[in-house]
C-alpha positions as CSV (number, residue, x, y, z in Angstrom):
1,M,201.4,66.9,143.7
2,L,198.7,67.4,146.3
3,T,199.5,70.9,146.8
4,K,199.1,71.7,143.3
5,K,195.7,70.3,143.2
6,K,194.8,72.2,146.4
7,A,196.1,75.5,144.7
8,K,194.3,74.7,141.6
9,K,190.9,74.1,143.5
10,K,191.4,77.4,145.4
11,A,192.0,79.3,142.3
12,M,188.9,77.8,140.6
13,D,186.7,78.5,143.7
14,Q,188.1,82.1,143.8
15,Q,187.0,82.4,140.0
16,L,183.6,81.0,140.8
17,L,183.1,83.6,143.6
18,A,184.2,86.3,141.3
19,D,181.9,85.2,138.4
20,I,179.0,85.1,140.9
21,K,179.8,88.6,142.0
22,R,179.9,89.8,138.5
23,L,176.7,88.0,137.4
24,K,174.9,89.4,140.4
25,H,175.8,92.9,139.4
26,E,174.8,92.2,135.8
27,W,171.5,90.8,136.7
28,E,170.7,93.8,139.1
29,T,171.6,96.3,136.5
30,L,169.5,94.7,133.9
31,E,166.7,94.3,136.3
32,N,167.0,98.0,137.3
33,I,166.9,99.0,133.5
34,I,163.7,96.9,132.8
35,E,162.1,98.1,135.9
36,H,162.7,101.8,134.7
37,S,161.6,101.1,131.2
38,I,158.3,102.1,130.0
39,E,158.1,99.3,127.5
40,P,160.7,96.7,128.1
41,S,161.9,95.1,124.9
42,E,161.8,91.2,124.4
43,E,165.5,91.1,124.0
44,G,165.8,93.0,127.4
45,L,163.7,90.4,129.1
46,L,165.6,87.5,127.5
47,D,169.0,88.9,128.7
48,L,167.5,89.4,132.1
49,S,166.2,85.9,132.3
50,L,169.7,84.7,131.1
51,A,171.6,86.5,133.6
52,K,169.4,85.5,136.4
53,S,169.6,81.8,135.4
54,K,173.5,82.0,135.0
55,Y,173.6,83.5,138.4
56,F,171.5,80.9,140.1
57,Y,173.4,78.1,138.3
58,L,176.7,79.3,139.7
59,L,175.3,79.6,143.2
60,R,174.2,76.0,142.9
61,E,177.6,75.1,141.8
62,A,179.1,76.8,144.8
63,R,176.8,75.3,147.2
64,H,177.7,71.8,145.8
65,R,181.4,72.6,146.1
66,K,180.7,73.9,149.8
67,I,182.3,77.3,149.3
68,N,181.3,80.7,150.3
69,A,182.6,84.1,150.4
70,L,183.9,84.0,153.9
71,S,186.1,80.9,153.4
């Protein structure tokens, strides 16, 4: 029973790390688009803010779980 829990935790940790990487890429892409826009739209700025918030939330969650990309 204990090994199933460890395997499930490891899979969840790997998924969390993958989500962090995906959101970081999304945030950087949106930031680049906004940065190169002459007049960024309100919707674009909201999307950027949302992506940034999700990214930092997942970073806090990873810190709370004491996981990193090297483990």
